[in-house]
PyMOL Python script that loads the backbone (N, CA, C, O; Angstrom):
from pymol import cmd

cmd.read_pdbstr("""\
ATOM      1  N   MET A   1       0.683  14.160  17.492  1.00  0.00           N
ATOM      2  CA  MET A   1       1.411  15.546  18.398  1.00  0.00           C
ATOM      3  C   MET A   1       1.818  16.609  17.444  1.00  0.00           C
ATOM      4  O   MET A   1       2.101  17.709  17.919  1.00  0.00           O
ATOM      5  N   GLY A   2       1.884  16.430  16.188  1.00  0.00           N
ATOM      6  CA  GLY A   2       1.895  17.549  15.119  1.00  0.00           C
ATOM      7  C   GLY A   2       3.415  17.977  15.089  1.00  0.00           C
ATOM      8  O   GLY A   2       3.650  19.132  14.736  1.00  0.00           O
ATOM      9  N   LEU A   3       4.274  17.303  15.366  1.00  0.00           N
ATOM     10  CA  LEU A   3       5.775  17.379  14.851  1.00  0.00           C
ATOM     11  C   LEU A   3       6.524  17.420  13.851  1.00  0.00           C
ATOM     12  O   LEU A   3       7.630  17.938  13.699  1.00  0.00           O
ATOM     13  N   LEU A   4       5.503  16.524  12.783  1.00  0.00           N
ATOM     14  CA  LEU A   4       5.844  16.661  11.654  1.00  0.00           C
ATOM     15  C   LEU A   4       5.037  17.293  10.880  1.00  0.00           C
ATOM     16  O   LEU A   4       3.815  17.148  10.905  1.00  0.00           O
ATOM     17  N   ALA A   5       5.780  18.202   9.974  1.00  0.00           N
ATOM     18  CA  ALA A   5       5.095  19.722   9.097  1.00  0.00           C
ATOM     19  C   ALA A   5       4.446  18.819   7.924  1.00  0.00           C
ATOM     20  O   ALA A   5       3.437  19.359   7.470  1.00  0.00           O
ATOM     21  N   ASP A   6       4.793  17.464   7.256  1.00  0.00           N
ATOM     22  CA  ASP A   6       4.377  16.837   6.379  1.00  0.00           C
ATOM     23  C   ASP A   6       4.333  15.068   6.571  1.00  0.00           C
ATOM     24  O   ASP A   6       5.246  14.435   7.100  1.00  0.00           O
ATOM     25  N   ASP A   7       3.272  14.554   6.108  1.00  0.00           N
ATOM     26  CA  ASP A   7       3.694  13.025   5.906  1.00  0.00           C
ATOM     27  C   ASP A   7       4.755  12.276   5.151  1.00  0.00           C
ATOM     28  O   ASP A   7       4.537  11.086   4.920  1.00  0.00           O
ATOM     29  N   LYS A   8       5.815  12.793   4.759  1.00  0.00           N
ATOM     30  CA  LYS A   8       6.605  12.458   3.882  1.00  0.00           C
ATOM     31  C   LYS A   8       7.360  11.444   4.443  1.00  0.00           C
ATOM     32  O   LYS A   8       7.656  10.436   3.802  1.00  0.00           O
ATOM     33  N   GLU A   9       7.719  11.644   5.670  1.00  0.00           N
ATOM     34  CA  GLU A   9       8.409  10.443   6.527  1.00  0.00           C
ATOM     35  C   GLU A   9       7.954   9.024   6.440  1.00  0.00           C
ATOM     36  O   GLU A   9       8.696   8.129   6.036  1.00  0.00           O
ATOM     37  N   TYR A  10       6.384   8.778   6.931  1.00  0.00           N
ATOM     38  CA  TYR A  10       5.496   7.943   6.545  1.00  0.00           C
ATOM     39  C   TYR A  10       5.429   7.624   4.931  1.00  0.00           C
ATOM     40  O   TYR A  10       5.425   6.418   4.684  1.00  0.00           O
ATOM     41  N   ILE A  11       5.388   8.311   4.036  1.00  0.00           N
ATOM     42  CA  ILE A  11       5.333   7.769   2.455  1.00  0.00           C
ATOM     43  C   ILE A  11       6.701   7.025   2.511  1.00  0.00           C
ATOM     44  O   ILE A  11       6.773   5.831   2.218  1.00  0.00           O
ATOM     45  N   ASP A  12       8.187   8.027   3.037  1.00  0.00           N
ATOM     46  CA  ASP A  12       9.273   7.139   2.713  1.00  0.00           C
ATOM     47  C   ASP A  12       9.401   5.634   3.478  1.00  0.00           C
ATOM     48  O   ASP A  12      10.130   4.720   3.094  1.00  0.00           O
ATOM     49  N   ALA A  13       8.755   5.613   4.332  1.00  0.00           N
ATOM     50  CA  ALA A  13       8.653   4.450   5.120  1.00  0.00           C
ATOM     51  C   ALA A  13       8.270   3.396   4.466  1.00  0.00           C
ATOM     52  O   ALA A  13       8.988   2.408   4.317  1.00  0.00           O
ATOM     53  N   ILE A  14       7.108   3.509   4.016  1.00  0.00           N
ATOM     54  CA  ILE A  14       5.910   2.641   2.984  1.00  0.00           C
ATOM     55  C   ILE A  14       7.018   2.054   1.773  1.00  0.00           C
ATOM     56  O   ILE A  14       7.354   0.894   1.536  1.00  0.00           O
ATOM     57  N   LYS A  15       7.409   3.273   1.153  1.00  0.00           N
ATOM     58  CA  LYS A  15       8.561   3.125   0.059  1.00  0.00           C
ATOM     59  C   LYS A  15       9.579   2.332   0.258  1.00  0.00           C
ATOM     60  O   LYS A  15       9.751   1.298  -0.386  1.00  0.00           O
ATOM     61  N   GLU A  16      10.546   2.858   1.409  1.00  0.00           N
ATOM     62  CA  GLU A  16      11.454   1.677   1.502  1.00  0.00           C
ATOM     63  C   GLU A  16      11.169   0.536   2.119  1.00  0.00           C
ATOM     64  O   GLU A  16      12.052  -0.319   2.052  1.00  0.00           O
ATOM     65  N   ALA A  17       9.827   0.161   2.925  1.00  0.00           N
ATOM     66  CA  ALA A  17       9.430  -1.262   3.228  1.00  0.00           C
ATOM     67  C   ALA A  17       9.582  -2.103   2.232  1.00  0.00           C
ATOM     68  O   ALA A  17      10.017  -3.254   2.243  1.00  0.00           O
ATOM     69  N   SER A  18       9.130  -1.345   1.228  1.00  0.00           N
ATOM     70  CA  SER A  18       8.240  -2.367  -0.034  1.00  0.00           C
ATOM     71  C   SER A  18       9.409  -2.689  -0.593  1.00  0.00           C
ATOM     72  O   SER A  18       9.215  -3.436  -1.552  1.00  0.00           O
ATOM     73  N   GLU A  19      10.830  -2.389  -0.367  1.00  0.00           N
ATOM     74  CA  GLU A  19      11.918  -3.341  -1.027  1.00  0.00           C
ATOM     75  C   GLU A  19      12.140  -4.664  -0.446  1.00  0.00           C
ATOM     76  O   GLU A  19      12.810  -5.503  -1.048  1.00  0.00           O
ATOM     77  N   PHE A  20      11.649  -4.877   0.614  1.00  0.00           N
ATOM     78  CA  PHE A  20      11.562  -6.389   1.493  1.00  0.00           C
ATOM     79  C   PHE A  20      10.610  -6.778   2.051  1.00  0.00           C
ATOM     80  O   PHE A  20      10.635  -7.805   2.730  1.00  0.00           O
ATOM     81  N   ALA A  21       9.487  -5.998   1.879  1.00  0.00           N
ATOM     82  CA  ALA A  21       8.152  -6.198   3.036  1.00  0.00           C
ATOM     83  C   ALA A  21       7.548  -6.764   1.665  1.00  0.00           C
ATOM     84  O   ALA A  21       8.063  -6.403   0.607  1.00  0.00           O
ATOM     85  N   SER A  22       6.351  -7.736   1.670  1.00  0.00           N
ATOM     86  CA  SER A  22       5.444  -8.105   1.114  1.00  0.00           C
ATOM     87  C   SER A  22       4.138  -6.897   1.339  1.00  0.00           C
ATOM     88  O   SER A  22       3.930  -5.999   2.155  1.00  0.00           O
ATOM     89  N   GLY A  23       3.298  -7.538  -0.085  1.00  0.00           N
ATOM     90  CA  GLY A  23       2.078  -6.404   0.028  1.00  0.00           C
ATOM     91  C   GLY A  23       1.409  -6.344   1.209  1.00  0.00           C
ATOM     92  O   GLY A  23       1.370  -5.261   1.792  1.00  0.00           O
ATOM     93  N   TYR A  24       0.782  -7.461   1.756  1.00  0.00           N
ATOM     94  CA  TYR A  24       0.326  -7.431   2.925  1.00  0.00           C
ATOM     95  C   TYR A  24       0.960  -6.916   4.116  1.00  0.00           C
ATOM     96  O   TYR A  24       0.454  -6.067   4.851  1.00  0.00           O
ATOM     97  N   GLN A  25       1.895  -7.369   4.251  1.00  0.00           N
ATOM     98  CA  GLN A  25       3.144  -6.532   5.314  1.00  0.00           C
ATOM     99  C   GLN A  25       2.973  -4.927   4.975  1.00  0.00           C
ATOM    100  O   GLN A  25       2.478  -4.232   5.862  1.00  0.00           O
ATOM    101  N   LEU A  26       3.252  -4.479   4.077  1.00  0.00           N
ATOM    102  CA  LEU A  26       2.928  -3.066   3.482  1.00  0.00           C
ATOM    103  C   LEU A  26       1.588  -2.620   4.123  1.00  0.00           C
ATOM    104  O   LEU A  26       1.520  -1.921   5.134  1.00  0.00           O
ATOM    105  N   ARG A  27       0.351  -3.180   3.306  1.00  0.00           N
ATOM    106  CA  ARG A  27      -1.040  -2.988   3.878  1.00  0.00           C
ATOM    107  C   ARG A  27      -1.104  -2.895   5.541  1.00  0.00           C
ATOM    108  O   ARG A  27      -1.588  -1.953   6.168  1.00  0.00           O
ATOM    109  N   ARG A  28      -0.592  -3.914   6.021  1.00  0.00           N
ATOM    110  CA  ARG A  28      -0.572  -3.783   7.783  1.00  0.00           C
ATOM    111  C   ARG A  28      -0.070  -2.645   8.221  1.00  0.00           C
ATOM    112  O   ARG A  28      -0.637  -1.916   9.034  1.00  0.00           O
ATOM    113  N   LEU A  29       1.193  -2.400   7.623  1.00  0.00           N
ATOM    114  CA  LEU A  29       1.784  -1.321   8.086  1.00  0.00           C
ATOM    115  C   LEU A  29       1.377   0.238   8.158  1.00  0.00           C
ATOM    116  O   LEU A  29       1.753   0.995   9.052  1.00  0.00           O
ATOM    117  N   PHE A  30       0.497   0.622   7.007  1.00  0.00           N
ATOM    118  CA  PHE A  30      -0.394   1.308   6.574  1.00  0.00           C
ATOM    119  C   PHE A  30      -1.568   1.565   7.305  1.00  0.00           C
ATOM    120  O   PHE A  30      -1.803   2.734   7.610  1.00  0.00           O
ATOM    121  N   VAL A  31      -2.348   0.669   7.638  1.00  0.00           N
ATOM    122  CA  VAL A  31      -3.305   0.420   8.654  1.00  0.00           C
ATOM    123  C   VAL A  31      -2.965   0.400  10.398  1.00  0.00           C
ATOM    124  O   VAL A  31      -3.759   0.538  11.329  1.00  0.00           O
ATOM    125  N   THR A  32      -1.659   0.202  10.419  1.00  0.00           N
ATOM    126  CA  THR A  32      -1.292   0.346  11.881  1.00  0.00           C
ATOM    127  C   THR A  32      -0.834   2.377  11.727  1.00  0.00           C
ATOM    128  O   THR A  32      -1.264   3.171  12.564  1.00  0.00           O
ATOM    129  N   LEU A  33      -0.053   2.768  10.677  1.00  0.00           N
ATOM    130  CA  LEU A  33      -0.127   4.146  10.824  1.00  0.00           C
ATOM    131  C   LEU A  33      -1.335   4.709  10.836  1.00  0.00           C
ATOM    132  O   LEU A  33      -1.396   5.894  11.163  1.00  0.00           O
ATOM    133  N   LEU A  34      -2.325   4.126  10.550  1.00  0.00           N
ATOM    134  CA  LEU A  34      -3.697   4.825  10.367  1.00  0.00           C
ATOM    135  C   LEU A  34      -4.617   4.993  11.789  1.00  0.00           C
ATOM    136  O   LEU A  34      -5.291   5.985  12.068  1.00  0.00           O
ATOM    137  N   SER A  35      -4.471   3.769  12.611  1.00  0.00           N
ATOM    138  CA  SER A  35      -5.208   3.513  13.693  1.00  0.00           C
ATOM    139  C   SER A  35      -4.376   4.110  14.605  1.00  0.00           C
ATOM    140  O   SER A  35      -5.009   4.843  15.364  1.00  0.00           O
ATOM    141  N   MET A  36      -2.959   4.067  14.862  1.00  0.00           N
ATOM    142  CA  MET A  36      -2.334   5.099  15.566  1.00  0.00           C
ATOM    143  C   MET A  36      -2.263   6.835  15.383  1.00  0.00           C
ATOM    144  O   MET A  36      -1.480   7.570  15.985  1.00  0.00           O
ATOM    145  N   ASN A  37      -3.058   7.159  14.618  1.00  0.00           N
ATOM    146  CA  ASN A  37      -3.819   8.652  14.194  1.00  0.00           C
ATOM    147  C   ASN A  37      -2.203   9.079  14.297  1.00  0.00           C
ATOM    148  O   ASN A  37      -2.012   9.389  15.473  1.00  0.00           O
ATOM    149  N   ILE A  38      -1.022   9.211  13.563  1.00  0.00           N
ATOM    150  CA  ILE A  38       0.191   9.645  13.325  1.00  0.00           C
ATOM    151  C   ILE A  38      -0.248  10.239  11.943  1.00  0.00           C
ATOM    152  O   ILE A  38       0.296  11.303  11.650  1.00  0.00           O
ATOM    153  N   ILE A  39      -0.868   9.881  11.323  1.00  0.00           N
ATOM    154  CA  ILE A  39      -0.742  10.225   9.867  1.00  0.00           C
ATOM    155  C   ILE A  39      -1.705  12.229   9.885  1.00  0.00           C
ATOM    156  O   ILE A  39      -2.820  12.481  10.340  1.00  0.00           O
ATOM    157  N   SER A  40      -1.048  12.883   9.450  1.00  0.00           N
ATOM    158  CA  SER A  40      -1.806  14.140   9.398  1.00  0.00           C
ATOM    159  C   SER A  40      -2.774  14.095   8.165  1.00  0.00           C
ATOM    160  O   SER A  40      -3.886  14.610   8.280  1.00  0.00           O
ATOM    161  N   LYS A  41      -2.346  13.418   6.828  1.00  0.00           N
ATOM    162  CA  LYS A  41      -3.122  13.562   5.601  1.00  0.00           C
ATOM    163  C   LYS A  41      -3.292  12.212   4.989  1.00  0.00           C
ATOM    164  O   LYS A  41      -2.685  11.914   3.960  1.00  0.00           O
ATOM    165  N   PRO A  42      -4.164  11.325   5.641  1.00  0.00           N
ATOM    166  CA  PRO A  42      -3.845  10.172   4.995  1.00  0.00           C
ATOM    167  C   PRO A  42      -3.786   9.989   3.525  1.00  0.00           C
ATOM    168  O   PRO A  42      -3.033   9.263   2.876  1.00  0.00           O
ATOM    169  N   ASP A  43      -4.940  10.968   3.032  1.00  0.00           N
ATOM    170  CA  ASP A  43      -5.271  10.859   1.546  1.00  0.00           C
ATOM    171  C   ASP A  43      -4.115  11.158   0.681  1.00  0.00           C
ATOM    172  O   ASP A  43      -3.971  10.813  -0.492  1.00  0.00           O
ATOM    173  N   ILE A  44      -3.217  11.927   1.498  1.00  0.00           N
ATOM    174  CA  ILE A  44      -1.801  12.458   0.690  1.00  0.00           C
ATOM    175  C   ILE A  44      -1.172  11.186   0.609  1.00  0.00           C
ATOM    176  O   ILE A  44      -0.867  10.805  -0.521  1.00  0.00           O
ATOM    177  N   VAL A  45      -0.876  10.334   1.735  1.00  0.00           N
ATOM    178  CA  VAL A  45       0.090   8.973   2.074  1.00  0.00           C
ATOM    179  C   VAL A  45      -0.772   8.141   0.810  1.00  0.00           C
ATOM    180  O   VAL A  45      -0.245   7.593  -0.158  1.00  0.00           O
ATOM    181  N   TRP A  46      -1.935   8.199   1.051  1.00  0.00           N
ATOM    182  CA  TRP A  46      -2.526   6.913   0.510  1.00  0.00           C
ATOM    183  C   TRP A  46      -2.476   7.072  -1.695  1.00  0.00           C
ATOM    184  O   TRP A  46      -2.267   6.193  -2.532  1.00  0.00           O
ATOM    185  N   ASN A  47      -2.729   8.362  -1.842  1.00  0.00           N
ATOM    186  CA  ASN A  47      -2.410   8.711  -3.133  1.00  0.00           C
ATOM    187  C   ASN A  47      -0.864   8.567  -3.377  1.00  0.00           C
ATOM    188  O   ASN A  47      -0.596   7.938  -4.401  1.00  0.00           O
ATOM    189  N   SER A  48       0.016   8.940  -2.777  1.00  0.00           N
ATOM    190  CA  SER A  48       1.572   8.415  -2.932  1.00  0.00           C
ATOM    191  C   SER A  48       2.048   7.255  -2.934  1.00  0.00           C
ATOM    192  O   SER A  48       3.198   7.089  -3.339  1.00  0.00           O
ATOM    193  N   THR A  49       1.338   6.265  -2.519  1.00  0.00           N
ATOM    194  CA  THR A  49       1.892   5.068  -2.260  1.00  0.00           C
ATOM    195  C   THR A  49       0.628   3.746  -2.688  1.00  0.00           C
ATOM    196  O   THR A  49       0.914   2.558  -2.540  1.00  0.00           O
ATOM    197  N   TRP A  50      -0.575   4.144  -3.152  1.00  0.00           N
ATOM    198  CA  TRP A  50      -1.411   3.437  -3.244  1.00  0.00           C
ATOM    199  C   TRP A  50      -1.049   1.974  -4.332  1.00  0.00           C
ATOM    200  O   TRP A  50      -1.444   0.809  -4.282  1.00  0.00           O
ATOM    201  N   SER A  51      -0.240   2.610  -5.157  1.00  0.00           N
ATOM    202  CA  SER A  51       0.194   1.588  -6.093  1.00  0.00           C
ATOM    203  C   SER A  51       1.021   0.494  -5.647  1.00  0.00           C
ATOM    204  O   SER A  51       0.974  -0.642  -6.119  1.00  0.00           O
ATOM    205  N   ILE A  52       1.889   0.937  -4.584  1.00  0.00           N
ATOM    206  CA  ILE A  52       2.867  -0.102  -3.990  1.00  0.00           C
ATOM    207  C   ILE A  52       1.978  -0.855  -2.808  1.00  0.00           C
ATOM    208  O   ILE A  52       2.299  -1.990  -2.454  1.00  0.00           O
ATOM    209  N   LEU A  53       0.978  -0.250  -2.284  1.00  0.00           N
ATOM    210  CA  LEU A  53       0.026  -1.091  -1.070  1.00  0.00           C
ATOM    211  C   LEU A  53      -1.003  -1.996  -2.024  1.00  0.00           C
ATOM    212  O   LEU A  53      -1.640  -2.876  -1.445  1.00  0.00           O
ATOM    213  N   CYS A  54      -1.157  -1.854  -3.185  1.00  0.00           N
ATOM    214  CA  CYS A  54      -2.462  -2.907  -3.906  1.00  0.00           C
ATOM    215  C   CYS A  54      -1.757  -3.353  -4.648  1.00  0.00           C
ATOM    216  O   CYS A  54      -2.270  -3.306  -5.766  1.00  0.00           O
ATOM    217  N   ASP A  55      -0.552  -3.905  -4.661  1.00  0.00           N
ATOM    218  CA  ASP A  55       0.591  -4.936  -5.419  1.00  0.00           C
ATOM    219  C   ASP A  55      -0.088  -6.432  -4.881  1.00  0.00           C
ATOM    220  O   ASP A  55      -0.423  -6.807  -3.757  1.00  0.00           O
ATOM    221  N   ARG A  56      -0.123  -7.069  -6.167  1.00  0.00           N
ATOM    222  CA  ARG A  56      -0.479  -8.388  -6.082  1.00  0.00           C
ATOM    223  C   ARG A  56      -1.965  -8.645  -5.386  1.00  0.00           C
ATOM    224  O   ARG A  56      -2.175  -9.820  -5.084  1.00  0.00           O
ATOM    225  N   ILE A  57      -3.022  -7.694  -5.096  1.00  0.00           N
ATOM    226  CA  ILE A  57      -3.816  -8.011  -4.569  1.00  0.00           C
ATOM    227  C   ILE A  57      -4.869  -8.761  -5.873  1.00  0.00           C
ATOM    228  O   ILE A  57      -5.468  -9.822  -5.697  1.00  0.00           O
ATOM    229  N   LEU A  58      -4.914  -8.081  -6.957  1.00  0.00           N
ATOM    230  CA  LEU A  58      -5.592  -8.770  -7.997  1.00  0.00           C
ATOM    231  C   LEU A  58      -5.131 -10.079  -8.416  1.00  0.00           C
ATOM    232  O   LEU A  58      -5.957 -10.778  -9.003  1.00  0.00           O
ATOM    233  N   TYR A  59      -3.856 -10.586  -8.206  1.00  0.00           N
ATOM    234  CA  TYR A  59      -3.502 -11.794  -8.672  1.00  0.00           C
ATOM    235  C   TYR A  59      -4.179 -13.035  -7.327  1.00  0.00           C
ATOM    236  O   TYR A  59      -4.711 -14.139  -7.440  1.00  0.00           O
ATOM    237  N   GLN A  60      -3.897 -12.352  -6.362  1.00  0.00           N
ATOM    238  CA  GLN A  60      -4.306 -13.172  -5.187  1.00  0.00           C
ATOM    239  C   GLN A  60      -5.559 -13.615  -5.277  1.00  0.00           C
ATOM    240  O   GLN A  60      -5.836 -14.807  -5.152  1.00  0.00           O
ATOM    241  N   LYS A  61      -6.522 -12.591  -5.528  1.00  0.00           N
ATOM    242  CA  LYS A  61      -8.122 -12.901  -5.361  1.00  0.00           C
ATOM    243  C   LYS A  61      -8.248 -13.759  -6.590  1.00  0.00           C
ATOM    244  O   LYS A  61      -8.759 -14.840  -6.295  1.00  0.00           O
ATOM    245  N   ARG A  62      -7.943 -13.643  -7.933  1.00  0.00           N
ATOM    246  CA  ARG A  62      -8.138 -14.515  -9.181  1.00  0.00           C
ATOM    247  C   ARG A  62      -7.597 -15.658  -8.531  1.00  0.00           C
ATOM    248  O   ARG A  62      -8.419 -16.572  -8.455  1.00  0.00           O
ATOM    249  N   LYS A  63      -6.348 -15.937  -7.979  1.00  0.00           N
ATOM    250  CA  LYS A  63      -5.685 -17.330  -7.658  1.00  0.00           C
ATOM    251  C   LYS A  63      -6.859 -17.941  -6.561  1.00  0.00           C
ATOM    252  O   LYS A  63      -7.352 -19.061  -6.689  1.00  0.00           O
ATOM    253  N   GLU A  64      -7.190 -17.044  -5.524  1.00  0.00           N
ATOM    254  CA  GLU A  64      -8.260 -17.753  -4.535  1.00  0.00           C
ATOM    255  C   GLU A  64      -9.527 -18.142  -5.414  1.00  0.00           C
ATOM    256  O   GLU A  64      -9.648 -19.353  -5.599  1.00  0.00           O
ATOM    257  N   MET A  65     -10.104 -17.652  -5.757  1.00  0.00           N
ATOM    258  CA  MET A  65     -11.344 -17.909  -6.588  1.00  0.00           C
ATOM    259  C   MET A  65     -11.238 -18.600  -7.967  1.00  0.00           C
ATOM    260  O   MET A  65     -12.209 -19.017  -8.599  1.00  0.00           O
ATOM    261  N   ASN A  66      -9.999 -18.670  -8.344  1.00  0.00           N
ATOM    262  CA  ASN A  66      -9.902 -20.063  -9.455  1.00  0.00           C
ATOM    263  C   ASN A  66     -10.184 -19.205 -10.751  1.00  0.00           C
ATOM    264  O   ASN A  66     -10.945 -19.693 -11.586  1.00  0.00           O
ATOM    265  N   LEU A  67      -9.702 -18.128 -10.951  1.00  0.00           N
ATOM    266  CA  LEU A  67     -10.347 -17.409 -12.039  1.00  0.00           C
ATOM    267  C   LEU A  67      -9.263 -17.520 -13.267  1.00  0.00           C
ATOM    268  O   LEU A  67      -8.092 -17.179 -13.096  1.00  0.00           O
ATOM    269  N   PRO A  68      -9.764 -18.042 -14.562  1.00  0.00           N
ATOM    270  CA  PRO A  68      -8.866 -17.940 -15.549  1.00  0.00           C
ATOM    271  C   PRO A  68      -8.517 -16.329 -15.999  1.00  0.00           C
ATOM    272  O   PRO A  68      -9.231 -15.336 -15.858  1.00  0.00           O
ATOM    273  N   GLY A  69      -7.501 -16.413 -16.440  1.00  0.00           N
ATOM    274  CA  GLY A  69      -7.000 -14.655 -16.917  1.00  0.00           C
ATOM    275  C   GLY A  69      -5.716 -14.445 -17.173  1.00  0.00           C
ATOM    276  O   GLY A  69      -5.168 -15.521 -16.934  1.00  0.00           O
ATOM    277  N   ASN A  70      -4.998 -13.747 -17.489  1.00  0.00           N
ATOM    278  CA  ASN A  70      -3.626 -13.305 -17.696  1.00  0.00           C
ATOM    279  C   ASN A  70      -3.919 -11.956 -16.665  1.00  0.00           C
ATOM    280  O   ASN A  70      -4.766 -11.136 -17.020  1.00  0.00           O
ATOM    281  N   LEU A  71      -3.237 -11.785 -15.478  1.00  0.00           N
ATOM    282  CA  LEU A  71      -3.146 -10.767 -14.616  1.00  0.00           C
ATOM    283  C   LEU A  71      -2.769  -9.385 -15.416  1.00  0.00           C
ATOM    284  O   LEU A  71      -3.413  -8.338 -15.482  1.00  0.00           O
ATOM    285  N   TYR A  72      -1.246  -9.806 -16.122  1.00  0.00           N
ATOM    286  CA  TYR A  72      -0.423  -8.574 -16.545  1.00  0.00           C
ATOM    287  C   TYR A  72      -1.351  -8.023 -17.978  1.00  0.00           C
ATOM    288  O   TYR A  72      -1.324  -6.840 -18.315  1.00  0.00           O
ATOM    289  N   CYS A  73      -2.116  -9.025 -18.700  1.00  0.00           N
ATOM    290  CA  CYS A  73      -2.840  -8.209 -19.662  1.00  0.00           C
ATOM    291  C   CYS A  73      -4.120  -7.517 -18.791  1.00  0.00           C
ATOM    292  O   CYS A  73      -4.346  -6.389 -19.227  1.00  0.00           O
ATOM    293  N   ASP A  74      -4.766  -7.791 -17.988  1.00  0.00           N
ATOM    294  CA  ASP A  74      -5.652  -7.202 -17.251  1.00  0.00           C
ATOM    295  C   ASP A  74      -4.989  -5.721 -16.763  1.00  0.00           C
ATOM    296  O   ASP A  74      -5.443  -4.583 -16.881  1.00  0.00           O
ATOM    297  N   LEU A  75      -4.166  -6.039 -16.374  1.00  0.00           N
ATOM    298  CA  LEU A  75      -3.719  -4.464 -15.624  1.00  0.00           C
ATOM    299  C   LEU A  75      -3.194  -3.429 -16.558  1.00  0.00           C
ATOM    300  O   LEU A  75      -2.997  -2.251 -16.259  1.00  0.00           O
ATOM    301  N   PHE A  76      -2.967  -4.036 -17.829  1.00  0.00           N
ATOM    302  CA  PHE A  76      -2.463  -2.774 -18.436  1.00  0.00           C
ATOM    303  C   PHE A  76      -3.421  -2.602 -20.179  1.00  0.00           C
ATOM    304  O   PHE A  76      -3.212  -1.785 -21.076  1.00  0.00           O
ATOM    305  N   ASN A  77      -4.246  -3.496 -20.123  1.00  0.00           N
ATOM    306  CA  ASN A  77      -5.804  -2.707 -20.591  1.00  0.00           C
ATOM    307  C   ASN A  77      -6.669  -1.706 -20.565  1.00  0.00           C
ATOM    308  O   ASN A  77      -7.724  -1.785 -21.194  1.00  0.00           O
TER     309      ASN A  77
END
""", "prot")
cmd.dss("prot")
cmd.show_as("cartoon", "prot")
cmd.util.cbc("prot")
cmd.orient("prot")
């Protein structure tokens, strides 16, 4: 409907939800917002929240595939 001048409300909602929701739940929230077509500039919302939305994906995939390695060393090297 174009009632919001920017997507700051959605960025703030994702950041606020990150205090109590899992990464999976946050990604579902983002996908829900995308599918409802209410975000005017999805790339800006993504660029502002990608680190929150991607939380624990690498850890979970390593765990699923039983791959060795220290997650934190891989992230910061």
